[in-house]
C-alpha positions in Angstrom: -37.9 -11.5 -6.9 -35.3 -14.3 -6.2 -34.3 -14.3 -9.9 -33.6 -10.6 -9.9 -31.5 -10.7 -6.7 -29.5 -13.6 -8.2 -28.9 -11.7 -11.4 -27.7 -8.5 -9.5 -25.4 -10.6 -7.4 -24.0 -12.4 -10.5 -23.4 -9.0 -12.3 -21.6 -7.6 -9.2 -19.4 -10.7 -8.9 -18.6 -10.6 -12.7 -17.8 -6.9 -12.6 -15.5 -7.3 -9.6 -13.7 -10.3 -11.2 -13.2 -8.4 -14.4 -11.7 -5.4 -12.6 -9.5 -7.6 -10.5 -8.3 -9.5 -13.5 -7.2 -6.4 -15.4 -5.1 -5.2 -12.4 -7.4 -2.4 -11.2 -7.0 -1.3 -7.6 -7.9 1.8 -5.8 -4.9 4.1 -4.9 -4.0 4.3 -1.3 -5.8 1.1 -0.3 -4.1 -2.0 0.9 -0.7 -2.4 2.5 2.0 -0.1 1.2 4.7 -1.9 -0.8 8.4 -1.3 0.0 9.8 1.5 -2.1 13.4 0.4 -1.7 14.7 -2.4 0.6 17.1 0.0 2.5 17.9 3.7 2.4 19.9 6.3 4.3 18.4 9.8 4.9 20.6 12.9 4.9 19.6 16.5 5.4 18.1 18.8 8.0 15.6 17.6 10.7 12.2 18.9 9.7 8.6 17.9 9.7 9.0 16.8 6.1 12.0 14.6 6.8 10.3 13.0 9.8 7.1 12.3 7.8 9.3 10.9 5.0 11.1 8.5 7.4 7.8 7.4 9.0 6.2 6.6 5.6 9.3 4.8 4.3 9.5 2.6 7.4 5.8 1.9 7.3 6.2 0.8 3.6 8.9 -1.7 4.7 12.0 0.3 3.8 14.8 -0.1 6.4 16.4 3.2 7.2 20.0 3.1 8.4 23.3 5.1 7.8 25.1 2.3 6.0 22.5 1.8 3.2 23.7 1.6 -0.4 21.4 4.5 -1.5 21.2 7.9 0.2 18.1 10.2 0.0 19.4 13.8 0.3 16.6 16.1 1.5 17.0 19.9 1.5 15.2 22.5 3.6 11.5 22.6 3.0 10.2 26.0 2.0 6.5 27.0 2.5 5.4 30.2 0.7 2.1 31.9 1.3 0.7 34.2 -1.3 -2.5 36.2 -0.8 -4.8 35.9 -3.8 -7.7 38.2 -2.8 -7.6 41.9 -3.2 -10.1 42.9 -0.5 -8.7 43.9 2.8 -11.6 42.6 4.9 -13.7 39.5 5.1 -12.6 36.0 3.9 -9.4 35.9 1.9 -8.0 33.3 -0.4 -4.4 32.2 0.2 -2.2 30.0 -1.9 0.3 27.8 0.0 3.2 26.3 -1.9 5.6 23.7 -0.5 9.0 23.2 -2.2 11.6 20.6 -1.1 14.8 19.8 -3.0 16.0 16.2 -3.0 18.4 13.8 -4.7 19.1 10.1 -4.6 22.8 9.1 -4.6 24.5 5.7 -4.7 27.0 5.4 -1.9 29.5 3.1 -3.6 30.5 5.5 -6.4 28.8 8.7 -5.5 26.7 8.6 -8.7 23.3 10.4 -8.6 20.3 8.2 -9.6 18.1 11.3 -9.2 20.1 14.5 -9.5 18.9 17.7 -7.6 15.2 17.6 -8.2 12.5 19.7 -6.5 9.1 18.6 -5.2 6.5 21.3 -5.5 2.9 21.1 -4.3 0.4 23.9 -3.8 -3.1 24.4 -2.8 -5.5 27.3 -2.1 -7.4 27.8 1.1 -9.9 30.5 2.2 -9.4 32.0 5.7 -11.1 34.7 7.6 -9.5 37.5 9.6 -12.5 37.4 11.9 -11.3 34.3 13.7 -7.5 34.3 14.1 -7.3 31.1 16.1 -9.2 29.0 13.5 -7.2 30.7 10.7 -3.9 29.5 12.3 -5.4 26.0 12.6 -6.6 25.9 9.0 -3.2 27.1 7.7 -1.3 24.5 9.8 -3.6 21.7 8.7 -3.1 22.8 5.1 0.7 22.7 5.6 0.5 19.2 6.9 -1.7 18.2 3.9 0.9 19.7 1.6 3.7 17.7 3.3 1.7 14.4 3.0 1.1 15.1 -0.7 4.8 15.9 -1.3 5.9 12.7 0.5 3.4 10.7 -1.7 5.1 12.2 -4.8 8.5 11.5 -3.4 7.6 7.9 -2.8 6.3 7.6 -6.4 9.7 8.9 -7.7 11.6 6.5 -5.4 9.5 3.6 -6.8 10.6 4.6 -10.3 14.3 4.4 -9.1 13.6 1.0 -7.6 12.0 -0.3 -10.8 14.9 1.0 -13.0 
């Protein structure tokens, strides 16, 4: 019994060392790395812009008006589209969030990322029987879409930082 336990432990340690050695890590775990050292945000105040600022600051990016790069955020647009054809009972709804953005260098006004658009969507099933929970489900889904869009934005900003 002792030999089997030692063998299992040895295999587990060997596998974890092999994974660590090849650079494998689970996404979303660990401390977030700084996307850019400093950045200015421009655009309308919205839930998306507030969430973006929070995530950038938590990743170590200093946000201030005099930063050399400016992240221009447009108005977020959330579109709901009904997918089911039945008028009663549960219905399936597709929610799509779209946010235009660009990254501009302040010194010469050049765009590092010129007018791009983040688009994320998901489907959710809601019931007309319980209107209060329907509103909660839709609002929770909107927040999930914002988080996913911010994640994609941070990935694109990392690509700018690496270039």
